[in-house]
N, C-alpha and C positions, 0 to 999 in steps of 0.2 A: 426462492432458491433453497431455503432450509427444508421446506416440505418436499421438494423434488429430490434433494440429495439424501434425506433421511440420515441413517446412521453412518453412511460413508463420510459425512462431514463430522470430524471430531470436534471442530470448533468453527465459529464464524466470528472473525475478529475485525472490529472497527479500527482502522489505522488512518494515517494521514492527518492533515491539519484539522479537519472537522472533528477529529477524535480528541482534540486538546481544547478544553474549555477556554474561551476567550481569544484563541489564536485566529488571526485573519486567515480566511480560507475561501477558495472558490466554492460555489454551492454544489460541489460534487463529492459524494462520499466514497472513500476508498475502503474496500473490503477484501480481506484475505480469508479464503476458505482453507481450513487445515484438514488434510487427509493423512492417513497413517503412513502411506508409503508412495513413492513415485509411481509404482506399478498401478495405483488406483486412478491415475490421471485419465487414462483412456476411458474408464468407466464414467468418470465425471464429465468428460467431453460429451459422451453420448447422452447422458442424463440431462445435462444443461441444454443441449441442443433441442431436446424435446420440449423445453419450456421457452424457447426463443433466443437463447444466448448463442453467439457465434464465436467459435474458438479462433483465437488470433495467434496462437503459438507462444513462444517464450519472449518474443520481442526484445532479444538481446540480453535477457537476464536468465541465466541457467537455472532451471528448476522452478521458475515462477511463470505460471501459465495464465495468460490474459484472455479475457472474454469480452466481447462487445455485448452490451446490454440490449434486451428487447426494447423497442421504441416506446412501449406503453408504460415503462417504469420510470421513476424519478432518476435523475442523473447519478450514475455511480460507475466506479472502476472496479471490476471484479478480477481477482487473481486467485489462483489455486496453487497451494504449495504443500509438499509433504512436511510432516511435523519436524523433521530434522533439517529442513532447508535453511541455509544461512541467511537468505534474503528475508524469510519470515522472521527469524530471530532479530535481524537488523531493524525491520519495521517496528516490531514490538519494543525493542530496547530504546529506539529513538522516541517513539510515542511516550513511553513511560518516563523517559528523561525529561521531556518537555512538560509533561503533566506535573512532575515533581519539582521543577525548577522554573518558576514563573519569570524570573529575570532573563533566563536564557530563552524562554518562549517569547518574551517581548523582543529580545534582540533578533530572534529568528523572524518574527512578524515584521519588524522594521526592514530587515534584509529582503523579505519576500515582496513587500510593497515597493521598495526601490527597484528590485529586479523586474517586477511587473510593469512599472513605468518604463524601464529601460528596454525590455524585450517585447512589450506589447503582445501580439498574437503568436510570437515565436516561442511556442511551448518547449521545444527542444533546447533552445538557448537558455530559457528561464530555468529549466530543470538542471541543465549542466552547470549553470552559474551558482545555484544554491548547493550543489553537491559538496563544495569545499567545507561549508559550515557543517553539513551532516557528517562528512568524513571525520572532521576534527572532533565532533562530539562522540562518535562511535569509537574513535581511537582512544579518547580519554576514558571512556567507559571500559574499554578492553584493558587498558593499563591499570585501572582501579580494581578490576576483578581478579587480577593476578595475585 
C-alpha cells in the first residue's frame, strides 16, 4: 500500500492492540494511512482499488474511511484519515497511552479476554463493550492535557 500511495500517504501508522507490545490481540493488524486533507480521499480510493482494496465507506465513523484488504495479503484492517481527523488522533493517543502504561494495558487485556469469552463471534457486541474503557482513558487524557 505504501508504494501504491507514494507521497499522498503522509504516514502509515500501526494502531490497535497489535501495536502495543505484550497486549493480547487477534492476529489482525490495524493500520491508519494519514493523508493531508479529506479532499485526498477520492484519490486514495482510486489508487488503492488498483491494487485490490475495496472501499467500504466510513462505516459509521465520520472521516475514517475503511477498506477491505486484497485476499492475498495477511489479515489487516485498513483505514484512511486526514491528518486533522479526531478519530486518527484518538487511535494514536490510546495506543501511546497503553504503550506507556503497562498496568493499564494489562487491565485492558483482561477486559478484552473476558469480553471475547462473553461475546464470542459477536464482533459488534465485543467492540461496543470495550468502548467504555477506551472512552474513560481518552477522557482522562483530555483532562490531563488541559
